[in-house]
C-alpha positions as CSV (number, residue, x, y, z in Angstrom):
1,M,-224.4,-21.8,-92.7
2,L,-227.5,-20.5,-91.7
3,W,-230.7,-21.4,-91.6
4,I,-233.9,-19.1,-92.8
5,R,-237.7,-19.5,-92.1
6,R,-239.4,-20.5,-95.1
7,D,-242.1,-18.2,-95.8
8,L,-239.2,-14.8,-95.2
9,E,-237.7,-13.7,-98.4
10,A,-233.8,-14.8,-98.6
11,E,-231.7,-14.1,-101.4
12,Q,-227.8,-16.2,-100.8
13,V,-225.3,-13.8,-100.7
14,P,-222.2,-15.7,-103.2
15,I,-219.2,-14.6,-101.4
16,P,-216.3,-17.0,-102.3
17,S,-215.1,-18.0,-99.1
18,P,-216.2,-21.7,-97.9
19,D,-216.2,-20.5,-94.2
20,L,-218.9,-16.9,-94.8
21,T,-222.3,-17.7,-95.4
22,A,-224.4,-14.7,-96.1
23,A,-227.9,-14.0,-97.3
24,I,-230.0,-10.6,-97.7
25,V,-233.5,-11.4,-95.4
26,R,-235.9,-8.6,-97.2
27,F,-238.4,-7.3,-94.4
28,P,-241.6,-5.3,-95.8
29,D,-239.5,-2.1,-94.3
30,R,-235.7,-2.5,-94.6
31,D,-233.1,-6.0,-95.4
32,V,-230.7,-6.9,-93.5
33,L,-228.2,-9.1,-94.6
34,V,-226.9,-11.9,-92.4
35,V,-223.5,-13.5,-92.1
36,S,-222.7,-16.5,-90.5
37,V,-218.9,-16.3,-89.6
38,Y,-216.0,-18.4,-89.4
39,V,-212.0,-17.9,-88.7
40,E,-209.8,-20.0,-88.6
41,G,-207.6,-19.6,-85.4
42,R,-203.6,-18.5,-85.5
43,N,-203.7,-17.6,-89.4
44,E,-203.3,-13.8,-89.8
45,Q,-203.8,-14.2,-93.9
46,A,-207.6,-16.0,-92.8
47,L,-208.1,-12.7,-91.0
48,E,-207.1,-10.7,-92.8
49,A,-209.1,-11.8,-96.0
50,A,-212.4,-13.2,-93.7
51,M,-213.0,-9.4,-92.7
52,G,-211.7,-7.6,-96.4
53,Q,-214.8,-10.3,-97.9
54,L,-217.1,-9.0,-95.1
55,Y,-216.1,-5.1,-95.6
56,T,-216.7,-5.7,-99.5
57,A,-220.0,-7.7,-98.8
58,I,-222.0,-5.0,-96.7
59,V,-220.3,-2.1,-98.7
60,E,-221.7,-3.6,-101.7
61,F,-224.9,-5.1,-99.8
62,R,-225.9,-1.2,-98.7
63,N,-224.7,-0.3,-102.2
64,G,-227.3,-2.4,-104.0
65,S,-230.1,-1.2,-101.9
66,G,-232.7,1.6,-101.4
67,R,-233.8,1.0,-98.6
68,R,-233.0,0.4,-94.5
69,T,-229.9,-1.4,-95.1
70,D,-229.9,-3.7,-91.4
71,V,-226.2,-5.6,-91.2
72,I,-225.8,-8.8,-88.5
73,L,-222.6,-10.9,-88.0
74,V,-222.4,-14.0,-86.1
75,G,-220.0,-17.1,-85.6
76,D,-217.2,-17.8,-84.3
77,F,-214.3,-15.5,-84.9
78,N,-211.8,-17.7,-83.4
79,R,-209.9,-14.2,-81.3
80,H,-209.3,-12.2,-77.4
81,D,-210.4,-8.4,-77.6
82,T,-211.5,-6.9,-74.1
83,L,-214.0,-5.7,-76.7
84,W,-216.1,-8.1,-75.8
85,G,-213.7,-10.4,-73.6
86,G,-213.6,-7.7,-70.4
87,D,-210.2,-7.9,-68.6
88,E,-209.7,-10.9,-68.8
89,V,-208.4,-10.9,-71.6
90,T,-204.7,-11.3,-70.9
91,G,-202.3,-8.9,-72.2
92,R,-200.3,-11.3,-75.3
93,R,-203.9,-11.9,-76.8
94,Q,-204.5,-8.2,-76.7
95,G,-204.2,-6.7,-80.5
96,E,-205.0,-9.9,-82.6
97,A,-208.2,-9.0,-83.0
98,G,-207.5,-5.4,-84.8
99,P,-208.9,-6.6,-88.1
100,I,-212.2,-7.0,-86.3
101,I,-212.0,-3.9,-84.7
102,E,-211.4,-2.3,-87.7
103,L,-214.5,-4.2,-89.8
104,I,-216.3,-2.9,-86.7
105,G,-215.4,0.6,-86.3
106,E,-215.9,0.9,-90.1
107,H,-219.1,0.5,-90.7
108,G,-220.7,1.2,-86.8
109,L,-221.2,-2.7,-85.7
110,H,-221.7,-2.9,-82.0
111,S,-221.0,-6.3,-80.3
112,L,-224.0,-7.2,-78.8
113,L,-223.3,-10.3,-75.7
114,P,-222.9,-8.9,-72.8
115,R,-218.4,-8.1,-71.9
116,G,-216.9,-10.5,-71.0
117,T,-220.0,-13.4,-72.0
118,K,-218.1,-17.0,-72.2
119,T,-219.0,-18.6,-75.4
120,W,-216.1,-21.5,-75.4
121,E,-215.1,-23.9,-72.4
122,G,-212.1,-26.0,-73.6
123,P,-210.3,-28.8,-70.5
124,G,-209.4,-28.5,-68.0
125,G,-212.4,-24.8,-67.3
126,R,-210.7,-23.3,-69.0
127,A,-213.4,-20.5,-71.0
128,S,-213.5,-17.5,-73.2
129,T,-215.1,-15.5,-75.6
130,V,-214.3,-16.0,-79.3
131,D,-218.1,-16.1,-80.4
132,L,-219.7,-12.9,-82.1
133,V,-222.7,-10.8,-82.4
134,L,-222.2,-7.4,-84.2
135,A,-224.7,-6.1,-85.6
136,S,-225.5,-2.2,-87.1
137,T,-226.7,0.8,-85.0
138,E,-230.2,1.4,-85.7
139,L,-230.4,-3.4,-85.5
140,A,-228.6,-3.2,-82.0
141,D,-230.5,-0.3,-80.7
142,E,-233.2,-2.9,-81.5
143,M,-232.1,-5.7,-79.5
144,T,-234.0,-6.8,-76.4
145,S,-232.1,-9.9,-75.7
146,C,-228.5,-11.7,-76.5
147,G,-227.1,-13.9,-74.4
148,I,-226.2,-18.2,-74.1
149,H,-229.1,-20.3,-74.6
150,P,-230.3,-22.5,-71.9
151,T,-230.5,-25.8,-73.8
152,E,-226.5,-27.2,-74.6
153,H,-226.4,-30.0,-76.9
154,G,-223.0,-30.6,-76.0
155,S,-220.6,-28.9,-78.2
156,D,-217.5,-27.1,-76.8
157,H,-219.8,-23.5,-77.9
158,R,-222.1,-22.5,-76.7
159,A,-225.1,-21.6,-78.4
160,I,-226.8,-17.5,-78.2
161,R,-229.7,-16.8,-78.8
162,T,-230.7,-13.0,-79.7
163,E,-234.1,-11.6,-79.7
164,F,-235.0,-7.4,-81.7
165,D,-238.4,-6.3,-81.4
166,T,-239.3,-6.1,-85.1
167,T,-242.4,-6.9,-86.1
168,P,-242.0,-9.8,-89.0
169,P,-244.0,-11.1,-91.1
170,G,-246.9,-12.9,-89.8
171,R,-246.6,-16.8,-89.4
172,T,-249.8,-19.0,-89.9
173,P,-248.9,-22.6,-89.9
174,S,-250.4,-24.6,-92.1
175,D,-253.1,-27.5,-91.1
176,R,-251.1,-31.3,-90.9
177,L,-253.1,-34.2,-90.9
178,L,-253.0,-36.3,-88.6
179,F,-253.6,-39.8,-91.0
180,K,-253.0,-42.4,-88.6
181,N,-256.5,-41.8,-87.5
182,A,-258.0,-40.8,-89.8
183,P,-261.6,-43.0,-90.7
184,W,-260.4,-45.1,-92.9
185,L,-263.6,-47.0,-93.6
186,E,-266.0,-43.8,-93.3
187,I,-263.9,-42.0,-95.9
188,K,-264.4,-44.9,-98.4
189,E,-268.2,-45.3,-97.8
190,R,-268.1,-41.5,-97.9
191,V,-266.6,-41.8,-101.5
192,R,-268.0,-44.5,-103.0
193,T,-271.6,-42.4,-102.0
194,K,-270.4,-39.0,-103.7
195,L,-269.7,-41.1,-107.2
196,E,-272.0,-43.0,-107.6
197,A,-274.2,-40.1,-107.4
198,L,-271.4,-38.2,-110.1
199,P,-271.9,-39.5,-114.3
200,C,-269.4,-41.9,-115.3
201,G,-268.9,-40.6,-119.1
202,G,-266.4,-37.9,-120.1
203,T,-262.4,-38.2,-121.0
204,V,-259.9,-40.1,-118.3
205,Q,-259.3,-36.3,-117.5
206,A,-262.7,-35.6,-116.6
207,Q,-263.1,-38.6,-114.8
208,T,-260.3,-38.6,-113.0
209,D,-260.5,-34.6,-111.9
210,R,-264.0,-36.1,-110.0
211,L,-262.4,-38.7,-108.2
212,M,-259.6,-36.4,-107.0
213,S,-261.9,-34.0,-105.6
214,V,-264.2,-36.2,-103.7
215,V,-261.5,-38.2,-102.1
216,L,-259.6,-35.0,-101.3
217,D,-263.2,-33.2,-100.1
218,A,-263.5,-36.5,-98.1
219,I,-259.9,-36.2,-96.7
220,N,-260.8,-32.6,-95.9
221,D,-264.0,-33.4,-94.2
222,L,-263.1,-36.8,-91.9
223,V,-259.0,-36.7,-91.5
224,P,-258.8,-35.4,-87.9
225,R,-256.1,-32.2,-88.3
226,A,-252.7,-32.2,-85.2
227,K,-252.8,-29.3,-83.1
228,P,-250.4,-26.9,-85.2
229,S,-247.0,-26.0,-84.2
230,P,-244.8,-24.2,-85.8
231,Y,-241.3,-25.3,-84.9
232,A,-242.4,-29.2,-83.4
233,K,-240.0,-31.9,-84.8
234,R,-242.0,-34.7,-85.4
235,W,-239.7,-36.7,-84.5
236,W,-239.3,-35.6,-80.9
237,T,-240.3,-37.7,-77.6
238,T,-240.7,-37.0,-74.2
239,D,-237.8,-39.6,-73.7
240,L,-235.7,-37.3,-75.3
241,T,-236.5,-34.1,-73.1
242,R,-235.5,-36.2,-70.5
243,L,-232.9,-37.6,-71.6
244,R,-231.4,-33.8,-72.8
245,R,-231.9,-32.7,-68.9
246,M,-230.4,-35.4,-67.9
247,Y,-227.0,-34.6,-69.6
248,T,-227.6,-30.9,-69.5
249,Y,-227.5,-31.8,-65.6
250,W,-224.9,-33.9,-65.3
251,R,-222.5,-31.1,-67.6
252,N,-223.6,-28.4,-65.8
253,Q,-222.2,-30.5,-62.3
254,A,-219.0,-31.6,-63.6
255,R,-218.4,-27.8,-65.5
256,A,-218.9,-26.0,-61.0
257,C,-216.7,-28.5,-60.4
258,R,-214.2,-27.4,-62.6
259,R,-215.0,-23.9,-62.3
260,R,-214.2,-24.2,-58.1
261,G,-210.8,-26.0,-59.0
262,R,-211.9,-29.1,-57.8
263,E,-212.0,-31.7,-61.1
264,T,-214.3,-35.3,-60.3
265,A,-213.2,-38.2,-62.6
266,D,-216.5,-39.4,-61.7
267,L,-218.4,-36.8,-62.7
268,E,-216.9,-36.0,-66.3
269,Q,-217.3,-39.7,-66.4
270,K,-221.2,-39.2,-66.0
271,A,-220.9,-36.0,-68.5
272,R,-219.8,-38.2,-71.7
273,E,-222.1,-40.2,-71.2
274,A,-225.4,-38.6,-70.9
275,A,-224.2,-36.7,-73.8
276,K,-223.6,-39.5,-75.6
277,E,-227.3,-41.2,-74.4
278,Y,-228.4,-38.5,-75.5
279,H,-227.0,-38.2,-79.3
280,D,-227.6,-41.5,-79.8
281,A,-230.8,-41.7,-79.5
282,I,-231.7,-38.2,-81.3
283,R,-230.3,-40.5,-84.1
284,R,-231.7,-43.1,-83.3
285,Q,-235.4,-42.0,-83.1
286,K,-235.1,-39.9,-86.1
287,K,-233.5,-42.7,-88.2
288,A,-236.7,-44.8,-86.8
289,H,-239.3,-41.7,-87.7
290,W,-237.7,-41.3,-91.5
291,D,-238.7,-45.6,-91.5
292,S,-241.9,-45.6,-90.3
293,L,-243.0,-42.6,-92.8
294,L,-241.1,-44.5,-96.0
295,E,-243.3,-47.9,-94.6
296,D,-246.7,-46.6,-93.9
297,G,-248.9,-47.9,-96.9
298,A,-251.4,-45.1,-96.2
299,N,-248.3,-42.2,-95.9
300,I,-250.0,-39.7,-98.9
């Protein structure tokens, strides 16, 4: 799955695989092929098929554009190699990522995560590097950071944040009207006064247009606006922030004990309970926010 800013020009690239999702994101000076990758573990046929489809997608993308072309592949490749896993990769696992290494070499890709970064953690404190960020040379040169995102959300795979020194089109957040704080009596009086000064004749459409114009003018003038924030989740609350911090704290405590070789059942239980409370609260808050939106008769 890929999430792309709605104000960016993007075009999905069809790939005949449920495990690969690709899109071309168009910038003023370049096109960027972004692919979300999942490769089934311990399945050589799936690995060969995925690398073949990625090879074809990259070649067709580069041959079909007369501009600068960048490539970035991200996701769970489910294979180990010292190139990205570091010296901890055992000899019996070395070599299983051969098709990935070949794809990297053929298309001049670079692994952006620092070598040895643990992206997956399993039971018993086991950890490894199976999630990769691969980028073409020019894009890799523009990378400013690539590492584990500090916020955890309960998955055994850690989120990865990668930043590049590029200049995307500026985002202009649209104003959001706070109808729950609207002065409806004042709006009603403004509409009544304006309509009294207008002629009553004309077609039904003309009368409708006059009414809509007066109502919209009153709303735009009198309804307060929310502070613009392009990243705001309208349903988010300070309680969710508190629960997220609590969950992260207990999970980090349990993880630290596992890494020291001391598993503590009490800490593990607290981490599981905190994770459940956090995710249950998110689901409840989303549902409550949506129900409130639908039930609000003044919402337009």
